[in-house]
LUMLO-189765 format. One line per field, with one value per atom (N, C-alpha, C, CB): residue number from 1; chain; atom name; y, z, x. Coordinates in nm, 2 decimals. Atoms other than C-alpha are relative to their C-alpha. Glycine has a CB too. Layout:
% LUMLO-189765
pos c(NUM,...)
unit c(A,...)
site c(CA,...)
c2 c(Y,...)
c3 c(Z,...)
c1 c(X,...)
//
This chain:
% LUMLO-189765
pos c(1,1,1,1,2,2,2,2,3,3,3,3,4,4,4,4,5,5,5,5,6,6,6,6,7,7,7,7,8,8,8,8,9,9,9,9,10,10,10,10,11,11,11,11,12,12,12,12,13,13,13,13,14,14,14,14,15,15,15,15,16,16,16,16,17,17,17,17,18,18,18,18,19,19,19,19,20,20,20,20,21,21,21,21,22,22,22,22,23,23,23,23,24,24,24,24,25,25,25,25,26,26,26,26,27,27,27,27,28,28,28,28,29,29,29,29,30,30,30,30,31,31,31,31,32,32,32,32,33,33,33,33,34,34,34,34,35,35,35,35,36,36,36,36,37,37,37,37,38,38,38,38,39,39,39,39,40,40,40,40,41,41,41,41,42,42,42,42,43,43,43,43,44,44,44,44,45,45,45,45,46,46,46,46,47,47,47,47,48,48,48,48,49,49,49,49,50,50,50,50,51,51,51,51,52,52,52,52,53,53,53,53,54,54,54,54,55,55,55,55,56,56,56,56,57,57,57,57,58,58,58,58,59,59,59,59,60,60,60,60,61,61,61,61,62,62,62,62,63,63,63,63,64,64,64,64,65,65,65,65,66,66,66,66,67,67,67,67,68,68,68,68,69,69,69,69,70,70,70,70,71,71,71,71,72,72,72,72,73,73,73,73,74,74,74,74,75,75,75,75,76,76,76,76,77,77,77,77,78,78,78,78,79,79,79,79,80,80,80,80,81,81,81,81,82,82,82,82,83,83,83,83,84,84,84,84,85,85,85,85,86,86,86,86,87,87,87,87,88,88,88,88,89,89,89,89,90,90,90,90,91,91,91,91,92,92,92,92,93,93,93,93,94,94,94,94,95,95,95,95,96,96,96,96,97,97,97,97,98,98,98,98,99,99,99,99,100,100,100,100,101,101,101,101,102,102,102,102,103,103,103,103,104,104,104,104,105,105,105,105,106,106,106,106)
unit c(A,A,A,A,A,A,A,A,A,A,A,A,A,A,A,A,A,A,A,A,A,A,A,A,A,A,A,A,A,A,A,A,A,A,A,A,A,A,A,A,A,A,A,A,A,A,A,A,A,A,A,A,A,A,A,A,A,A,A,A,A,A,A,A,A,A,A,A,A,A,A,A,A,A,A,A,A,A,A,A,A,A,A,A,A,A,A,A,A,A,A,A,A,A,A,A,A,A,A,A,A,A,A,A,A,A,A,A,A,A,A,A,A,A,A,A,A,A,A,A,A,A,A,A,A,A,A,A,A,A,A,A,A,A,A,A,A,A,A,A,A,A,A,A,A,A,A,A,A,A,A,A,A,A,A,A,A,A,A,A,A,A,A,A,A,A,A,A,A,A,A,A,A,A,A,A,A,A,A,A,A,A,A,A,A,A,A,A,A,A,A,A,A,A,A,A,A,A,A,A,A,A,A,A,A,A,A,A,A,A,A,A,A,A,A,A,A,A,A,A,A,A,A,A,A,A,A,A,A,A,A,A,A,A,A,A,A,A,A,A,A,A,A,A,A,A,A,A,A,A,A,A,A,A,A,A,A,A,A,A,A,A,A,A,A,A,A,A,A,A,A,A,A,A,A,A,A,A,A,A,A,A,A,A,A,A,A,A,A,A,A,A,A,A,A,A,A,A,A,A,A,A,A,A,A,A,A,A,A,A,A,A,A,A,A,A,A,A,A,A,A,A,A,A,A,A,A,A,A,A,A,A,A,A,A,A,A,A,A,A,A,A,A,A,A,A,A,A,A,A,A,A,A,A,A,A,A,A,A,A,A,A,A,A,A,A,A,A,A,A,A,A,A,A,A,A,A,A,A,A,A,A,A,A,A,A,A,A,A,A,A,A,A,A,A,A,A,A,A,A,A,A,A,A,A,A,A,A,A,A,A,A,A,A,A,A,A,A,A,A,A,A,A,A)
site c(N,CA,C,CB,N,CA,C,CB,N,CA,C,CB,N,CA,C,CB,N,CA,C,CB,N,CA,C,CB,N,CA,C,CB,N,CA,C,CB,N,CA,C,CB,N,CA,C,CB,N,CA,C,CB,N,CA,C,CB,N,CA,C,CB,N,CA,C,CB,N,CA,C,CB,N,CA,C,CB,N,CA,C,CB,N,CA,C,CB,N,CA,C,CB,N,CA,C,CB,N,CA,C,CB,N,CA,C,CB,N,CA,C,CB,N,CA,C,CB,N,CA,C,CB,N,CA,C,CB,N,CA,C,CB,N,CA,C,CB,N,CA,C,CB,N,CA,C,CB,N,CA,C,CB,N,CA,C,CB,N,CA,C,CB,N,CA,C,CB,N,CA,C,CB,N,CA,C,CB,N,CA,C,CB,N,CA,C,CB,N,CA,C,CB,N,CA,C,CB,N,CA,C,CB,N,CA,C,CB,N,CA,C,CB,N,CA,C,CB,N,CA,C,CB,N,CA,C,CB,N,CA,C,CB,N,CA,C,CB,N,CA,C,CB,N,CA,C,CB,N,CA,C,CB,N,CA,C,CB,N,CA,C,CB,N,CA,C,CB,N,CA,C,CB,N,CA,C,CB,N,CA,C,CB,N,CA,C,CB,N,CA,C,CB,N,CA,C,CB,N,CA,C,CB,N,CA,C,CB,N,CA,C,CB,N,CA,C,CB,N,CA,C,CB,N,CA,C,CB,N,CA,C,CB,N,CA,C,CB,N,CA,C,CB,N,CA,C,CB,N,CA,C,CB,N,CA,C,CB,N,CA,C,CB,N,CA,C,CB,N,CA,C,CB,N,CA,C,CB,N,CA,C,CB,N,CA,C,CB,N,CA,C,CB,N,CA,C,CB,N,CA,C,CB,N,CA,C,CB,N,CA,C,CB,N,CA,C,CB,N,CA,C,CB,N,CA,C,CB,N,CA,C,CB,N,CA,C,CB,N,CA,C,CB,N,CA,C,CB,N,CA,C,CB,N,CA,C,CB,N,CA,C,CB,N,CA,C,CB,N,CA,C,CB,N,CA,C,CB,N,CA,C,CB,N,CA,C,CB,N,CA,C,CB,N,CA,C,CB,N,CA,C,CB,N,CA,C,CB,N,CA,C,CB,N,CA,C,CB,N,CA,C,CB,N,CA,C,CB)
c2 c(0.12,0.01,-0.02,-0.04,0.00,0.11,0.04,0.10,-0.02,0.24,-0.13,0.08,0.17,-0.13,-0.06,-0.13,0.10,-0.30,0.06,-0.03,-0.06,-0.05,-0.02,0.12,0.03,-0.15,-0.15,0.01,0.15,-0.51,0.02,-0.08,-0.02,-0.37,0.01,0.13,-0.02,-0.29,-0.13,0.10,0.10,-0.64,-0.10,-0.06,0.09,-0.90,-0.08,-0.10,0.06,-1.05,-0.17,0.05,0.17,-1.44,0.03,-0.09,0.02,-1.35,-0.06,0.11,0.06,-1.57,0.05,-0.13,-0.06,-1.45,-0.12,0.16,0.11,-1.68,0.11,-0.11,-0.07,-1.54,-0.11,0.03,0.07,-1.66,-0.12,0.09,0.10,-1.87,-0.01,0.05,0.03,-2.00,0.11,-0.15,-0.12,-1.68,0.02,0.11,-0.02,-1.68,-0.01,-0.08,0.00,-1.81,0.11,-0.12,-0.10,-1.56,0.13,-0.01,-0.13,-1.29,0.04,0.00,-0.01,-1.37,0.01,-0.13,-0.01,-1.38,0.16,-0.09,-0.18,-1.00,0.07,0.05,-0.05,-0.93,0.05,-0.13,-0.01,-0.96,0.09,-0.13,-0.10,-0.73,0.14,-0.01,-0.13,-0.43,-0.01,0.04,-0.01,-0.55,-0.11,-0.03,0.10,-0.75,-0.03,0.00,0.00,-0.68,-0.09,0.16,0.09,-0.86,-0.13,-0.01,0.15,-1.16,-0.09,0.00,0.09,-1.26,-0.05,0.08,0.03,-1.23,-0.11,0.14,0.09,-1.44,-0.16,0.05,0.14,-1.72,-0.05,0.02,0.05,-1.71,-0.06,0.10,0.05,-1.72,-0.15,0.09,0.13,-2.03,-0.10,-0.01,0.08,-2.20,-0.02,0.11,0.01,-2.12,-0.11,0.14,0.06,-2.24,-0.16,0.07,0.15,-2.59,-0.06,-0.03,0.04,-2.62,-0.03,0.13,0.03,-2.57,-0.11,0.09,0.13,-2.81,-0.12,-0.01,0.10,-3.06,-0.03,0.00,-0.02,-2.98,0.02,-0.12,-0.06,-2.83,0.13,0.02,-0.13,-2.54,0.09,0.01,-0.11,-2.21,0.08,0.08,-0.07,-2.08,-0.06,0.04,-0.15,-1.93,0.02,0.02,-0.06,-1.72,0.08,0.09,-0.08,-1.51,0.13,-0.05,-0.13,-1.15,0.06,0.08,-0.05,-1.09,-0.05,-0.04,0.01,-1.27,0.09,-0.17,-0.11,-1.06,0.14,0.01,-0.12,-0.76,0.01,0.01,0.00,-0.85,-0.03,-0.07,0.05,-0.97,0.05,-0.17,-0.04,-0.85,0.16,-0.03,-0.14,-0.52,0.10,-0.01,-0.08,-0.42,0.06,-0.11,-0.06,-0.38,0.09,-0.12,-0.05,-0.21,0.15,-0.10,-0.11,0.11,0.10,0.08,-0.09,0.29,-0.02,-0.03,0.05,0.08,0.09,-0.14,-0.06,0.28,-0.06,0.06,0.08,0.01,0.00,-0.14,-0.01,-0.03,0.16,-0.07,-0.14,0.34,0.04,0.12,-0.04,0.38,-0.09,-0.01,0.08,0.09,0.05,-0.15,-0.07,0.27,0.13,-0.02,-0.10,0.58,0.13,0.00,-0.09,0.75,0.06,-0.08,-0.07,0.98,-0.04,0.17,0.00,0.96,0.08,0.07,-0.08,1.24,-0.05,0.13,0.04,1.05,-0.06,-0.10,0.05,0.96,-0.17,0.06,0.16,0.57,-0.05,-0.08,0.03,0.57,0.01,0.05,-0.03,0.71,-0.12,0.13,0.09,0.45,-0.15,0.03,0.12,0.19,-0.02,-0.01,-0.01,0.28,-0.04,0.19,0.03,0.25,-0.16,0.10,0.15,-0.11,-0.06,-0.07,0.06,-0.19,0.02,0.05,-0.03,-0.04,-0.11,0.17,0.09,-0.25,-0.16,0.00,0.13,-0.56,-0.02,-0.05,0.00,-0.48,-0.03,0.13,0.02,-0.46,-0.14,0.12,0.09,-0.77,-0.13,-0.02)
c3 c(0.06,1.36,-0.10,-0.05,0.10,1.07,0.06,-0.10,-0.08,1.30,0.04,0.12,-0.08,1.45,-0.13,0.09,0.12,1.10,-0.10,-0.08,0.07,0.96,0.04,-0.02,-0.08,1.20,-0.06,0.18,0.07,1.01,-0.13,-0.06,0.15,0.66,0.02,-0.09,0.00,0.76,0.02,0.11,-0.02,0.85,-0.10,0.09,0.10,0.65,-0.07,0.06,0.06,0.38,0.03,-0.10,-0.04,0.50,0.17,-0.02,-0.12,0.84,0.01,0.06,0.00,0.92,0.11,0.01,-0.09,1.06,0.02,-0.08,-0.04,1.24,0.04,0.14,-0.04,1.28,0.10,-0.12,-0.10,1.55,-0.03,0.09,0.07,1.33,-0.15,0.03,0.11,1.01,-0.08,-0.01,0.07,0.80,-0.14,0.05,0.14,0.48,-0.12,-0.03,0.12,0.25,-0.01,0.01,-0.01,0.35,-0.02,0.12,0.02,0.34,-0.14,0.06,0.12,0.02,-0.09,-0.03,0.07,-0.12,-0.02,0.09,-0.03,0.02,-0.09,0.16,0.07,-0.11,-0.16,-0.01,0.16,-0.49,-0.03,-0.08,0.01,-0.44,-0.01,0.11,-0.01,-0.35,-0.09,0.15,0.09,-0.58,-0.12,0.09,0.09,-0.85,-0.11,-0.05,0.09,-1.10,0.06,-0.03,-0.06,-0.85,-0.04,0.15,0.03,-1.02,0.13,-0.13,-0.11,-0.73,0.11,0.08,-0.08,-0.51,-0.07,0.01,0.09,-0.80,0.05,-0.19,0.00,-0.77,0.16,-0.05,-0.13,-0.39,0.05,0.09,-0.01,-0.38,-0.04,-0.07,0.06,-0.59,0.08,-0.16,-0.09,-0.37,0.12,0.06,-0.14,-0.06,-0.02,0.02,0.03,-0.22,-0.02,-0.12,0.00,-0.31,0.12,-0.09,-0.14,0.03,0.11,0.06,-0.05,0.18,-0.04,0.00,0.05,-0.03,0.03,-0.16,-0.06,0.08,0.15,-0.03,-0.15,0.43,0.09,0.04,-0.06,0.49,0.06,-0.12,-0.06,0.71,-0.11,0.15,0.05,0.55,0.10,-0.09,-0.09,0.84,0.04,0.10,-0.01,0.87,-0.13,0.08,0.13,0.59,0.01,-0.05,-0.02,0.50,-0.04,-0.11,0.01,0.53,-0.13,0.11,0.12,0.19,-0.10,-0.03,0.09,0.04,0.07,0.01,-0.07,0.29,-0.07,0.16,0.04,0.16,-0.16,0.01,0.15,-0.21,-0.03,-0.07,0.03,-0.16,0.11,-0.01,-0.12,0.17,-0.02,0.14,0.01,0.09,0.14,-0.04,-0.14,0.46,0.05,0.11,-0.01,0.43,-0.12,0.00,0.10,0.12,-0.05,-0.09,0.02,0.14,-0.10,0.15,0.08,-0.07,-0.13,0.02,0.15,-0.38,-0.08,0.00,0.08,-0.67,-0.06,-0.10,0.06,-0.80,0.10,-0.03,-0.11,-0.46,0.01,0.15,-0.02,-0.40,-0.14,0.02,0.10,-0.76,0.01,-0.13,-0.01,-0.69,0.09,0.05,-0.09,-0.39,0.00,0.12,0.05,-0.55,0.10,0.00,-0.07,-0.37,-0.10,0.12,0.08,-0.54,0.08,-0.02,-0.07,-0.45,0.12,-0.11,-0.13,-0.19,0.11,-0.02,-0.11,0.03,0.11,-0.04,-0.09,0.35,0.01,0.12,0.00,0.39,0.10,0.03,-0.08,0.69,-0.02,0.10,0.07,0.52,-0.08,-0.08,0.06,0.27,0.06,-0.11,-0.08,0.52,0.07,0.10,-0.09,0.70,-0.13,0.09,0.10,0.36,-0.04,-0.13,0.02,0.30,0.11,-0.01,-0.12,0.66,0.00,0.14,0.03,0.60,-0.11,-0.06,0.10,0.29,0.03,-0.10,-0.06,0.46,0.11,0.05,-0.08,0.72,-0.08,0.08,0.08,0.45,-0.08,-0.11,0.10,0.26,0.06,-0.05)
c1 c(-0.01,-2.01,0.11,-0.13,-0.08,-1.82,0.15,-0.06,-0.13,-1.53,0.07,-0.02,-0.06,-1.48,0.04,-0.16,-0.03,-1.51,0.11,-0.14,-0.12,-1.25,0.13,0.00,-0.11,-1.00,0.05,-0.05,-0.03,-1.01,0.11,-0.16,-0.04,-0.89,0.15,-0.07,-0.13,-0.54,0.07,0.04,-0.08,-0.46,0.04,-0.05,-0.05,-0.28,-0.12,0.12,0.07,-0.49,-0.03,0.05,0.00,-0.42,-0.05,0.19,0.07,-0.57,-0.12,-0.03,0.13,-0.84,-0.09,0.02,0.11,-1.14,-0.13,-0.07,0.09,-1.41,-0.15,0.07,0.11,-1.79,-0.04,-0.10,0.05,-2.00,-0.11,-0.06,0.11,-2.24,0.00,-0.15,0.00,-2.29,-0.10,-0.02,0.06,-2.39,0.02,0.05,-0.06,-2.21,-0.07,0.10,0.10,-2.48,-0.10,-0.07,0.08,-2.72,0.05,-0.06,-0.08,-2.47,0.03,0.13,-0.05,-2.35,-0.14,0.09,0.14,-2.73,-0.02,-0.14,0.02,-2.75,0.10,0.03,-0.14,-2.40,-0.01,0.13,0.00,-2.49,-0.09,-0.03,0.10,-2.79,0.07,-0.09,-0.06,-2.55,0.13,0.02,-0.11,-2.25,-0.01,0.15,-0.01,-2.38,0.09,-0.10,-0.12,-2.08,0.14,0.05,-0.12,-1.82,0.00,0.01,-0.02,-1.68,0.07,0.11,-0.03,-1.50,-0.12,0.12,0.13,-1.82,-0.08,-0.10,0.09,-2.01,0.07,0.03,-0.07,-1.73,-0.02,0.18,0.00,-1.74,-0.14,0.04,0.14,-2.12,-0.03,-0.08,0.02,-2.12,0.09,0.05,-0.09,-1.83,-0.13,0.17,0.10,-2.05,-0.11,-0.08,0.12,-2.35,0.01,-0.06,-0.03,-2.19,0.03,0.11,-0.06,-2.02,-0.13,0.10,0.11,-2.35,-0.09,-0.04,0.10,-2.55,0.07,-0.05,-0.06,-2.29,0.00,0.11,0.01,-2.35,0.13,-0.06,-0.14,-2.00,-0.01,0.12,0.01,-1.93,0.08,0.07,-0.10,-1.81,0.06,-0.06,-0.07,-1.65,0.10,-0.07,-0.07,-1.37,0.02,0.14,-0.03,-1.26,0.14,-0.12,-0.14,-0.94,-0.05,0.15,0.05,-0.97,0.04,0.06,-0.04,-0.83,-0.12,0.16,0.15,-1.15,-0.12,-0.05,0.09,-1.36,0.01,0.05,-0.04,-1.19,-0.07,0.18,0.06,-1.29,-0.12,0.06,0.14,-1.63,-0.09,-0.01,0.08,-1.78,-0.02,0.08,0.04,-1.98,0.01,-0.15,0.02,-1.97,0.14,-0.06,-0.15,-1.57,0.04,0.11,-0.03,-1.60,-0.09,-0.02,0.09,-1.81,0.07,-0.04,-0.12,-1.51,-0.02,0.15,0.02,-1.60,-0.08,-0.07,0.11,-1.73,-0.11,0.04,0.11,-1.94,-0.12,0.05,0.12,-2.13,-0.04,0.05,0.05,-2.15,-0.09,0.13,0.09,-2.31,-0.12,0.06,0.12,-2.54,-0.12,0.05,0.11,-2.67,-0.02,0.03,0.04,-2.68,0.09,-0.17,-0.11,-2.36,0.10,0.08,-0.11,-2.09,0.14,-0.02,-0.15,-1.72,0.01,0.12,0.00,-1.75,-0.08,-0.05,0.08,-2.00,0.10,-0.11,-0.07,-1.83,0.00,-0.06,0.02,-1.75,-0.10,0.15,0.09,-1.96,-0.15,0.04,0.13,-2.26,-0.04,0.00,0.03,-2.24,0.01,0.05,0.01,-2.17,-0.14,0.12,0.13,-2.51,-0.12,-0.02,0.10,-2.68,0.02,0.02,0.01,-2.55,-0.06,0.13,0.09,-2.67,-0.14,0.03,0.16,-3.03,-0.03,-0.03,0.04,-3.01,-0.04,0.09,0.02,-2.95,-0.09,0.13,0.12,-3.21,-0.12,-0.01,0.12,-3.45,-0.01,0.00,-0.01,-3.34,-0.07,0.15)
//
């Protein structure tokens, strides 16, 4: 799964990404548990919560925003690694697996 997702990160930040269903609010609630100090994530979560409260969809998104806020695209991030108990030497796929496991338990 990490091998597939890692192919997205080289794409331009203005690339639009579409998911198959409305999942952004639940994913944002999860994301803050593994990346609590990310201010871009906190701002994005607030915007998502407000849009959903108004009954508005949150699908599509810009890849640049996903790169800044989506922990599944950021296993290399030092703050996420620290939150999950990994050091800089851990391979990205291993950190990604821990993020996925945390989501499964969320």
